[in-house]
Jmol script that loads the backbone (N, CA, C; Angstrom):
load data "model"
ATOM      1  N   MET A   1      10.521  13.326 -16.871  1.00  0.00           N
ATOM      2  CA  MET A   1       9.382  12.542 -16.439  1.00  0.00           C
ATOM      3  C   MET A   1       8.771  13.206 -15.219  1.00  0.00           C
ATOM      4  N   SER A   2       7.470  13.225 -15.173  1.00  0.00           N
ATOM      5  CA  SER A   2       6.790  13.816 -14.026  1.00  0.00           C
ATOM      6  C   SER A   2       6.873  12.887 -12.822  1.00  0.00           C
ATOM      7  N   THR A   3       6.465  13.371 -11.689  1.00  0.00           N
ATOM      8  CA  THR A   3       6.489  12.585 -10.458  1.00  0.00           C
ATOM      9  C   THR A   3       5.473  11.449 -10.540  1.00  0.00           C
ATOM     10  N   LEU A   4       5.884  10.272 -10.096  1.00  0.00           N
ATOM     11  CA  LEU A   4       5.006   9.104 -10.102  1.00  0.00           C
ATOM     12  C   LEU A   4       4.405   8.886  -8.723  1.00  0.00           C
ATOM     13  N   SER A   5       3.160   8.497  -8.701  1.00  0.00           N
ATOM     14  CA  SER A   5       2.509   8.171  -7.436  1.00  0.00           C
ATOM     15  C   SER A   5       2.806   6.710  -7.100  1.00  0.00           C
ATOM     16  N   ALA A   6       2.511   6.316  -5.872  1.00  0.00           N
ATOM     17  CA  ALA A   6       2.705   4.917  -5.468  1.00  0.00           C
ATOM     18  C   ALA A   6       1.866   3.998  -6.350  1.00  0.00           C
ATOM     19  N   GLU A   7       0.679   4.444  -6.694  1.00  0.00           N
ATOM     20  CA  GLU A   7      -0.203   3.649  -7.571  1.00  0.00           C
ATOM     21  C   GLU A   7       0.423   3.474  -8.953  1.00  0.00           C
ATOM     22  N   ASP A   8       1.013   4.533  -9.490  1.00  0.00           N
ATOM     23  CA  ASP A   8       1.692   4.450 -10.793  1.00  0.00           C
ATOM     24  C   ASP A   8       2.844   3.445 -10.753  1.00  0.00           C
ATOM     25  N   ILE A   9       3.625   3.499  -9.686  1.00  0.00           N
ATOM     26  CA  ILE A   9       4.768   2.601  -9.548  1.00  0.00           C
ATOM     27  C   ILE A   9       4.300   1.154  -9.423  1.00  0.00           C
ATOM     28  N   THR A  10       3.258   0.927  -8.613  1.00  0.00           N
ATOM     29  CA  THR A  10       2.706  -0.421  -8.453  1.00  0.00           C
ATOM     30  C   THR A  10       2.219  -0.958  -9.788  1.00  0.00           C
ATOM     31  N   ARG A  11       1.548  -0.126 -10.566  1.00  0.00           N
ATOM     32  CA  ARG A  11       1.045  -0.547 -11.873  1.00  0.00           C
ATOM     33  C   ARG A  11       2.207  -0.915 -12.798  1.00  0.00           C
ATOM     34  N   LEU A  12       3.238  -0.096 -12.806  1.00  0.00           N
ATOM     35  CA  LEU A  12       4.412  -0.385 -13.637  1.00  0.00           C
ATOM     36  C   LEU A  12       5.096  -1.682 -13.214  1.00  0.00           C
ATOM     37  N   LEU A  13       5.238  -1.875 -11.907  1.00  0.00           N
ATOM     38  CA  LEU A  13       5.872  -3.092 -11.416  1.00  0.00           C
ATOM     39  C   LEU A  13       5.050  -4.328 -11.740  1.00  0.00           C
ATOM     40  N   SER A  14       3.739  -4.190 -11.755  1.00  0.00           N
ATOM     41  CA  SER A  14       2.881  -5.341 -12.050  1.00  0.00           C
ATOM     42  C   SER A  14       3.033  -5.794 -13.494  1.00  0.00           C
ATOM     43  N   GLN A  15       3.607  -4.950 -14.331  1.00  0.00           N
ATOM     44  CA  GLN A  15       3.796  -5.284 -15.735  1.00  0.00           C
ATOM     45  C   GLN A  15       5.178  -5.877 -16.018  1.00  0.00           C
ATOM     46  N   THR A  16       5.991  -6.009 -14.975  1.00  0.00           N
ATOM     47  CA  THR A  16       7.337  -6.544 -15.156  1.00  0.00           C
ATOM     48  C   THR A  16       7.444  -7.932 -14.534  1.00  0.00           C
ATOM     49  N   ARG A  17       8.448  -8.669 -14.943  1.00  0.00           N
ATOM     50  CA  ARG A  17       8.688  -9.995 -14.359  1.00  0.00           C
ATOM     51  C   ARG A  17       9.451  -9.825 -13.050  1.00  0.00           C
ATOM     52  N   ASN A  18       9.149 -10.690 -12.131  1.00  0.00           N
ATOM     53  CA  ASN A  18       9.803 -10.658 -10.823  1.00  0.00           C
ATOM     54  C   ASN A  18      10.435 -12.034 -10.597  1.00  0.00           C
ATOM     55  N   ARG A  19      11.604 -12.239 -11.163  1.00  0.00           N
ATOM     56  CA  ARG A  19      12.259 -13.547 -11.102  1.00  0.00           C
ATOM     57  C   ARG A  19      12.482 -13.957  -9.642  1.00  0.00           C
ATOM     58  N   GLY A  20      11.941 -15.120  -9.279  1.00  0.00           N
ATOM     59  CA  GLY A  20      12.076 -15.620  -7.909  1.00  0.00           C
ATOM     60  C   GLY A  20      11.079 -15.017  -6.944  1.00  0.00           C
ATOM     61  N   GLY A  21      10.244 -14.135  -7.417  1.00  0.00           N
ATOM     62  CA  GLY A  21       9.296 -13.436  -6.547  1.00  0.00           C
ATOM     63  C   GLY A  21       8.253 -14.334  -5.917  1.00  0.00           C
ATOM     64  N   HIS A  22       7.775 -15.330  -6.663  1.00  0.00           N
ATOM     65  CA  HIS A  22       6.754 -16.232  -6.117  1.00  0.00           C
ATOM     66  C   HIS A  22       7.324 -17.023  -4.939  1.00  0.00           C
ATOM     67  N   GLU A  23       8.524 -17.542  -5.113  1.00  0.00           N
ATOM     68  CA  GLU A  23       9.131 -18.309  -4.022  1.00  0.00           C
ATOM     69  C   GLU A  23       9.378 -17.431  -2.805  1.00  0.00           C
ATOM     70  N   ARG A  24       9.888 -16.229  -3.016  1.00  0.00           N
ATOM     71  CA  ARG A  24      10.111 -15.311  -1.888  1.00  0.00           C
ATOM     72  C   ARG A  24       8.810 -15.012  -1.164  1.00  0.00           C
ATOM     73  N   PHE A  25       7.735 -14.778  -1.935  1.00  0.00           N
ATOM     74  CA  PHE A  25       6.437 -14.489  -1.332  1.00  0.00           C
ATOM     75  C   PHE A  25       5.972 -15.666  -0.476  1.00  0.00           C
ATOM     76  N   ILE A  26       6.050 -16.891  -1.007  1.00  0.00           N
ATOM     77  CA  ILE A  26       5.593 -18.082  -0.282  1.00  0.00           C
ATOM     78  C   ILE A  26       6.412 -18.290   0.984  1.00  0.00           C
ATOM     79  N   ARG A  27       7.725 -18.198   0.865  1.00  0.00           N
ATOM     80  CA  ARG A  27       8.587 -18.389   2.035  1.00  0.00           C
ATOM     81  C   ARG A  27       8.328 -17.317   3.094  1.00  0.00           C
ATOM     82  N   ARG A  28       8.196 -16.070   2.666  1.00  0.00           N
ATOM     83  CA  ARG A  28       7.932 -14.973   3.606  1.00  0.00           C
ATOM     84  C   ARG A  28       6.611 -15.208   4.337  1.00  0.00           C
ATOM     85  N   PHE A  29       5.594 -15.669   3.599  1.00  0.00           N
ATOM     86  CA  PHE A  29       4.300 -15.940   4.209  1.00  0.00           C
ATOM     87  C   PHE A  29       4.416 -17.039   5.263  1.00  0.00           C
ATOM     88  N   VAL A  30       5.036 -18.153   4.932  1.00  0.00           N
ATOM     89  CA  VAL A  30       5.154 -19.271   5.875  1.00  0.00           C
ATOM     90  C   VAL A  30       5.957 -18.848   7.103  1.00  0.00           C
ATOM     91  N   GLU A  31       7.048 -18.129   6.893  1.00  0.00           N
ATOM     92  CA  GLU A  31       7.887 -17.680   8.004  1.00  0.00           C
ATOM     93  C   GLU A  31       7.154 -16.703   8.919  1.00  0.00           C
ATOM     94  N   SER A  32       6.141 -16.016   8.398  1.00  0.00           N
ATOM     95  CA  SER A  32       5.384 -15.059   9.208  1.00  0.00           C
ATOM     96  C   SER A  32       4.566 -15.753  10.297  1.00  0.00           C
ATOM     97  N   GLY A  33       4.229 -17.041  10.071  1.00  0.00           N
ATOM     98  CA  GLY A  33       3.425 -17.770  11.050  1.00  0.00           C
ATOM     99  C   GLY A  33       1.945 -17.461  10.976  1.00  0.00           C
ATOM    100  N   GLU A  34       1.563 -16.622  10.033  1.00  0.00           N
ATOM    101  CA  GLU A  34       0.140 -16.280   9.869  1.00  0.00           C
ATOM    102  C   GLU A  34      -0.635 -17.482   9.346  1.00  0.00           C
ATOM    103  N   MET A  35      -1.933 -17.542   9.676  1.00  0.00           N
ATOM    104  CA  MET A  35      -2.784 -18.621   9.191  1.00  0.00           C
ATOM    105  C   MET A  35      -3.102 -18.449   7.709  1.00  0.00           C
ATOM    106  N   TYR A  36      -3.308 -17.197   7.308  1.00  0.00           N
ATOM    107  CA  TYR A  36      -3.653 -16.927   5.913  1.00  0.00           C
ATOM    108  C   TYR A  36      -3.250 -15.512   5.540  1.00  0.00           C
ATOM    109  N   ALA A  37      -3.229 -15.269   4.249  1.00  0.00           N
ATOM    110  CA  ALA A  37      -3.012 -13.923   3.718  1.00  0.00           C
ATOM    111  C   ALA A  37      -3.806 -13.813   2.425  1.00  0.00           C
ATOM    112  N   VAL A  38      -4.265 -12.630   2.136  1.00  0.00           N
ATOM    113  CA  VAL A  38      -4.985 -12.382   0.888  1.00  0.00           C
ATOM    114  C   VAL A  38      -3.943 -12.027  -0.169  1.00  0.00           C
ATOM    115  N   VAL A  39      -3.689 -12.977  -1.050  1.00  0.00           N
ATOM    116  CA  VAL A  39      -2.652 -12.821  -2.070  1.00  0.00           C
ATOM    117  C   VAL A  39      -2.950 -11.615  -2.962  1.00  0.00           C
ATOM    118  N   THR A  40      -4.201 -11.484  -3.347  1.00  0.00           N
ATOM    119  CA  THR A  40      -4.583 -10.432  -4.283  1.00  0.00           C
ATOM    120  C   THR A  40      -4.529  -9.033  -3.664  1.00  0.00           C
ATOM    121  N   ASP A  41      -4.257  -8.944  -2.367  1.00  0.00           N
ATOM    122  CA  ASP A  41      -4.051  -7.638  -1.724  1.00  0.00           C
ATOM    123  C   ASP A  41      -2.581  -7.227  -1.767  1.00  0.00           C
ATOM    124  N   GLU A  42      -1.706  -8.176  -2.097  1.00  0.00           N
ATOM    125  CA  GLU A  42      -0.272  -7.884  -2.150  1.00  0.00           C
ATOM    126  C   GLU A  42       0.014  -7.041  -3.398  1.00  0.00           C
ATOM    127  N   PRO A  43       0.808  -5.975  -3.259  1.00  0.00           N
ATOM    128  CA  PRO A  43       1.059  -5.084  -4.401  1.00  0.00           C
ATOM    129  C   PRO A  43       1.540  -5.791  -5.664  1.00  0.00           C
ATOM    130  N   GLU A  44       2.415  -6.799  -5.502  1.00  0.00           N
ATOM    131  CA  GLU A  44       2.950  -7.463  -6.689  1.00  0.00           C
ATOM    132  C   GLU A  44       1.929  -8.345  -7.402  1.00  0.00           C
ATOM    133  N   TYR A  45       0.789  -8.614  -6.756  1.00  0.00           N
ATOM    134  CA  TYR A  45      -0.217  -9.479  -7.366  1.00  0.00           C
ATOM    135  C   TYR A  45      -1.533  -8.769  -7.679  1.00  0.00           C
ATOM    136  N   GLN A  46      -1.633  -7.506  -7.351  1.00  0.00           N
ATOM    137  CA  GLN A  46      -2.856  -6.758  -7.643  1.00  0.00           C
ATOM    138  C   GLN A  46      -3.074  -6.668  -9.148  1.00  0.00           C
ATOM    139  N   GLY A  47      -4.300  -6.893  -9.562  1.00  0.00           N
ATOM    140  CA  GLY A  47      -4.644  -6.779 -10.969  1.00  0.00           C
ATOM    141  C   GLY A  47      -4.332  -8.015 -11.797  1.00  0.00           C
ATOM    142  N   LYS A  48      -3.744  -9.031 -11.189  1.00  0.00           N
ATOM    143  CA  LYS A  48      -3.438 -10.268 -11.914  1.00  0.00           C
ATOM    144  C   LYS A  48      -4.688 -11.146 -11.946  1.00  0.00           C
ATOM    145  N   PRO A  49      -4.901 -11.902 -13.029  1.00  0.00           N
ATOM    146  CA  PRO A  49      -6.054 -12.818 -13.088  1.00  0.00           C
ATOM    147  C   PRO A  49      -5.933 -13.880 -11.983  1.00  0.00           C
ATOM    148  N   VAL A  50      -6.983 -14.015 -11.178  1.00  0.00           N
ATOM    149  CA  VAL A  50      -6.941 -14.875 -10.006  1.00  0.00           C
ATOM    150  C   VAL A  50      -6.661 -16.337 -10.366  1.00  0.00           C
ATOM    151  N   GLN A  51      -7.333 -16.874 -11.371  1.00  0.00           N
ATOM    152  CA  GLN A  51      -7.130 -18.278 -11.705  1.00  0.00           C
ATOM    153  C   GLN A  51      -5.701 -18.543 -12.186  1.00  0.00           C
ATOM    154  N   SER A  52      -5.178 -17.651 -12.978  1.00  0.00           N
ATOM    155  CA  SER A  52      -3.804 -17.781 -13.467  1.00  0.00           C
ATOM    156  C   SER A  52      -2.813 -17.699 -12.302  1.00  0.00           C
ATOM    157  N   LEU A  53      -3.062 -16.768 -11.410  1.00  0.00           N
ATOM    158  CA  LEU A  53      -2.212 -16.595 -10.236  1.00  0.00           C
ATOM    159  C   LEU A  53      -2.259 -17.833  -9.357  1.00  0.00           C
ATOM    160  N   ARG A  54      -3.446 -18.393  -9.168  1.00  0.00           N
ATOM    161  CA  ARG A  54      -3.596 -19.610  -8.355  1.00  0.00           C
ATOM    162  C   ARG A  54      -2.802 -20.763  -8.970  1.00  0.00           C
ATOM    163  N   THR A  55      -2.916 -20.925 -10.269  1.00  0.00           N
ATOM    164  CA  THR A  55      -2.197 -21.999 -10.957  1.00  0.00           C
ATOM    165  C   THR A  55      -0.686 -21.829 -10.805  1.00  0.00           C
ATOM    166  N   THR A  56      -0.203 -20.620 -11.042  1.00  0.00           N
ATOM    167  CA  THR A  56       1.232 -20.338 -10.963  1.00  0.00           C
ATOM    168  C   THR A  56       1.767 -20.573  -9.555  1.00  0.00           C
ATOM    169  N   LEU A  57       1.082 -20.047  -8.548  1.00  0.00           N
ATOM    170  CA  LEU A  57       1.561 -20.193  -7.175  1.00  0.00           C
ATOM    171  C   LEU A  57       1.438 -21.636  -6.689  1.00  0.00           C
ATOM    172  N   THR A  58       0.387 -22.338  -7.102  1.00  0.00           N
ATOM    173  CA  THR A  58       0.231 -23.747  -6.722  1.00  0.00           C
ATOM    174  C   THR A  58       1.384 -24.571  -7.287  1.00  0.00           C
ATOM    175  N   GLN A  59       1.739 -24.327  -8.543  1.00  0.00           N
ATOM    176  CA  GLN A  59       2.876 -25.039  -9.145  1.00  0.00           C
ATOM    177  C   GLN A  59       4.169 -24.736  -8.388  1.00  0.00           C
ATOM    178  N   LYS A  60       4.343 -23.495  -7.989  1.00  0.00           N
ATOM    179  CA  LYS A  60       5.551 -23.116  -7.251  1.00  0.00           C
ATOM    180  C   LYS A  60       5.583 -23.812  -5.892  1.00  0.00           C
ATOM    181  N   VAL A  61       4.450 -23.852  -5.180  1.00  0.00           N
ATOM    182  CA  VAL A  61       4.385 -24.519  -3.877  1.00  0.00           C
ATOM    183  C   VAL A  61       4.745 -25.993  -4.033  1.00  0.00           C
ATOM    184  N   LYS A  62       4.207 -26.633  -5.064  1.00  0.00           N
ATOM    185  CA  LYS A  62       4.485 -28.058  -5.290  1.00  0.00           C
ATOM    186  C   LYS A  62       5.953 -28.313  -5.600  1.00  0.00           C
ATOM    187  N   SER A  63       6.632 -27.340  -6.176  1.00  0.00           N
ATOM    188  CA  SER A  63       8.044 -27.513  -6.533  1.00  0.00           C
ATOM    189  C   SER A  63       8.980 -27.281  -5.351  1.00  0.00           C
ATOM    190  N   LEU A  64       8.464 -26.702  -4.277  1.00  0.00           N
ATOM    191  CA  LEU A  64       9.286 -26.408  -3.101  1.00  0.00           C
ATOM    192  C   LEU A  64       9.210 -27.559  -2.105  1.00  0.00           C
ATOM    193  N   GLU A  65      10.324 -27.981  -1.603  1.00  0.00           N
ATOM    194  CA  GLU A  65      10.357 -29.058  -0.633  1.00  0.00           C
ATOM    195  C   GLU A  65       9.958 -28.536   0.745  1.00  0.00           C
ATOM    196  N   GLY A  66       9.095 -29.282   1.442  1.00  0.00           N
ATOM    197  CA  GLY A  66       8.720 -28.921   2.806  1.00  0.00           C
ATOM    198  C   GLY A  66       7.599 -27.903   2.914  1.00  0.00           C
ATOM    199  N   PHE A  67       6.874 -27.667   1.844  1.00  0.00           N
ATOM    200  CA  PHE A  67       5.784 -26.691   1.885  1.00  0.00           C
ATOM    201  C   PHE A  67       4.424 -27.357   1.632  1.00  0.00           C
ATOM    202  N   ASP A  68       4.291 -28.604   2.105  1.00  0.00           N
ATOM    203  CA  ASP A  68       3.033 -29.335   1.943  1.00  0.00           C
ATOM    204  C   ASP A  68       1.900 -28.718   2.748  1.00  0.00           C
ATOM    205  N   ASN A  69       2.236 -27.840   3.671  1.00  0.00           N
ATOM    206  CA  ASN A  69       1.246 -27.206   4.526  1.00  0.00           C
ATOM    207  C   ASN A  69       0.655 -25.928   3.920  1.00  0.00           C
ATOM    208  N   VAL A  70       1.009 -25.611   2.692  1.00  0.00           N
ATOM    209  CA  VAL A  70       0.532 -24.379   2.050  1.00  0.00           C
ATOM    210  C   VAL A  70      -0.538 -24.717   1.022  1.00  0.00           C
ATOM    211  N   ARG A  71      -1.669 -24.023   1.116  1.00  0.00           N
ATOM    212  CA  ARG A  71      -2.767 -24.203   0.166  1.00  0.00           C
ATOM    213  C   ARG A  71      -3.164 -22.837  -0.393  1.00  0.00           C
ATOM    214  N   LEU A  72      -3.603 -22.848  -1.639  1.00  0.00           N
ATOM    215  CA  LEU A  72      -4.115 -21.632  -2.269  1.00  0.00           C
ATOM    216  C   LEU A  72      -5.591 -21.842  -2.553  1.00  0.00           C
ATOM    217  N   VAL A  73      -6.405 -20.888  -2.132  1.00  0.00           N
ATOM    218  CA  VAL A  73      -7.850 -21.006  -2.233  1.00  0.00           C
ATOM    219  C   VAL A  73      -8.413 -19.789  -2.942  1.00  0.00           C
ATOM    220  N   LYS A  74      -9.178 -20.044  -3.975  1.00  0.00           N
ATOM    221  CA  LYS A  74      -9.862 -18.959  -4.681  1.00  0.00           C
ATOM    222  C   LYS A  74     -11.155 -18.682  -3.916  1.00  0.00           C
ATOM    223  N   ALA A  75     -11.183 -17.566  -3.182  1.00  0.00           N
ATOM    224  CA  ALA A  75     -12.343 -17.231  -2.352  1.00  0.00           C
ATOM    225  C   ALA A  75     -13.523 -16.753  -3.201  1.00  0.00           C
ATOM    226  N   ASP A  76     -13.225 -15.991  -4.233  1.00  0.00           N
ATOM    227  CA  ASP A  76     -14.219 -15.554  -5.204  1.00  0.00           C
ATOM    228  C   ASP A  76     -13.487 -15.150  -6.477  1.00  0.00           C
ATOM    229  N   ASP A  77     -14.188 -14.567  -7.429  1.00  0.00           N
ATOM    230  CA  ASP A  77     -13.565 -14.243  -8.720  1.00  0.00           C
ATOM    231  C   ASP A  77     -12.406 -13.260  -8.616  1.00  0.00           C
ATOM    232  N   ASP A  78     -12.359 -12.485  -7.535  1.00  0.00           N
ATOM    233  CA  ASP A  78     -11.345 -11.444  -7.394  1.00  0.00           C
ATOM    234  C   ASP A  78     -10.375 -11.667  -6.240  1.00  0.00           C
ATOM    235  N   THR A  79     -10.536 -12.761  -5.490  1.00  0.00           N
ATOM    236  CA  THR A  79      -9.770 -12.934  -4.265  1.00  0.00           C
ATOM    237  C   THR A  79      -9.107 -14.305  -4.192  1.00  0.00           C
ATOM    238  N   LEU A  80      -7.800 -14.294  -3.979  1.00  0.00           N
ATOM    239  CA  LEU A  80      -7.034 -15.523  -3.785  1.00  0.00           C
ATOM    240  C   LEU A  80      -6.401 -15.465  -2.399  1.00  0.00           C
ATOM    241  N   ILE A  81      -6.539 -16.550  -1.662  1.00  0.00           N
ATOM    242  CA  ILE A  81      -6.022 -16.623  -0.294  1.00  0.00           C
ATOM    243  C   ILE A  81      -4.981 -17.730  -0.218  1.00  0.00           C
ATOM    244  N   ILE A  82      -3.894 -17.465   0.490  1.00  0.00           N
ATOM    245  CA  ILE A  82      -2.883 -18.480   0.768  1.00  0.00           C
ATOM    246  C   ILE A  82      -3.051 -18.876   2.235  1.00  0.00           C
ATOM    247  N   VAL A  83      -3.062 -20.189   2.499  1.00  0.00           N
ATOM    248  CA  VAL A  83      -3.333 -20.701   3.839  1.00  0.00           C
ATOM    249  C   VAL A  83      -2.164 -21.570   4.297  1.00  0.00           C
ATOM    250  N   ASN A  84      -1.750 -21.351   5.534  1.00  0.00           N
ATOM    251  CA  ASN A  84      -0.735 -22.177   6.185  1.00  0.00           C
ATOM    252  C   ASN A  84      -1.496 -23.131   7.105  1.00  0.00           C
ATOM    253  N   THR A  85      -1.676 -24.386   6.673  1.00  0.00           N
ATOM    254  CA  THR A  85      -2.492 -25.331   7.444  1.00  0.00           C
ATOM    255  C   THR A  85      -1.857 -25.670   8.795  1.00  0.00           C
ATOM    256  N   THR A  86      -0.535 -25.607   8.901  1.00  0.00           N
ATOM    257  CA  THR A  86       0.127 -25.857  10.181  1.00  0.00           C
ATOM    258  C   THR A  86      -0.257 -24.780  11.195  1.00  0.00           C
ATOM    259  N   ALA A  87      -0.222 -23.522  10.785  1.00  0.00           N
ATOM    260  CA  ALA A  87      -0.611 -22.415  11.670  1.00  0.00           C
ATOM    261  C   ALA A  87      -2.100 -22.488  11.995  1.00  0.00           C
ATOM    262  N   LEU A  88      -2.891 -22.890  11.015  1.00  0.00           N
ATOM    263  CA  LEU A  88      -4.339 -23.024  11.226  1.00  0.00           C
ATOM    264  C   LEU A  88      -4.631 -24.093  12.270  1.00  0.00           C
ATOM    265  N   GLU A  89      -3.980 -25.250  12.167  1.00  0.00           N
ATOM    266  CA  GLU A  89      -4.175 -26.336  13.132  1.00  0.00           C
ATOM    267  C   GLU A  89      -3.691 -25.927  14.518  1.00  0.00           C
ATOM    268  N   ALA A  90      -2.569 -25.226  14.601  1.00  0.00           N
ATOM    269  CA  ALA A  90      -2.044 -24.763  15.887  1.00  0.00           C
ATOM    270  C   ALA A  90      -3.007 -23.788  16.540  1.00  0.00           C
ATOM    271  N   ASN A  91      -3.589 -22.918  15.742  1.00  0.00           N
ATOM    272  CA  ASN A  91      -4.551 -21.955  16.256  1.00  0.00           C
ATOM    273  C   ASN A  91      -5.804 -22.651  16.749  1.00  0.00           C
ATOM    274  N   ALA A  92      -6.261 -23.664  16.019  1.00  0.00           N
ATOM    275  CA  ALA A  92      -7.466 -24.406  16.404  1.00  0.00           C
ATOM    276  C   ALA A  92      -7.240 -25.134  17.728  1.00  0.00           C
ATOM    277  N   SER A  93      -6.048 -25.708  17.916  1.00  0.00           N
ATOM    278  CA  SER A  93      -5.760 -26.416  19.167  1.00  0.00           C
ATOM    279  C   SER A  93      -5.602 -25.443  20.330  1.00  0.00           C
ATOM    280  N   ASP A  94      -5.115 -24.224  20.051  1.00  0.00           N
ATOM    281  CA  ASP A  94      -4.993 -23.204  21.095  1.00  0.00           C
ATOM    282  C   ASP A  94      -6.365 -22.748  21.567  1.00  0.00           C
ATOM    283  N   GLU A  95      -7.325 -22.726  20.667  1.00  0.00           N
ATOM    284  CA  GLU A  95      -8.673 -22.260  20.999  1.00  0.00           C
ATOM    285  C   GLU A  95      -9.470 -23.301  21.766  1.00  0.00           C
ATOM    286  N   SER A  96      -9.069 -24.577  21.694  1.00  0.00           N
ATOM    287  CA  SER A  96      -9.847 -25.612  22.387  1.00  0.00           C
ATOM    288  C   SER A  96      -9.328 -25.888  23.768  1.00  0.00           C
TER     289      SER A  96
END
end "model"
wireframe off; spacefill off
backbone 0.3
color backbone group
């Protein structure tokens, strides 16, 4: 087999199942303390249909206890954003 580029590897990985990957992604995001992240910029989610991804991740968030502060927002046809409302509110109060 010839040498694979990072893009080749990402494409191959996007075609495989990542058992538990959605939960790990959500937990990692919340633990980061960030207000938001662009889900569709994450290597494991690049090239995935945005609406399908939103549905899948929303169902996963609802199944996790204590993650009521997480929202998924379809910014446009190609962009999905995950928002930590607790971090957003904390940031808003810091700015005032």
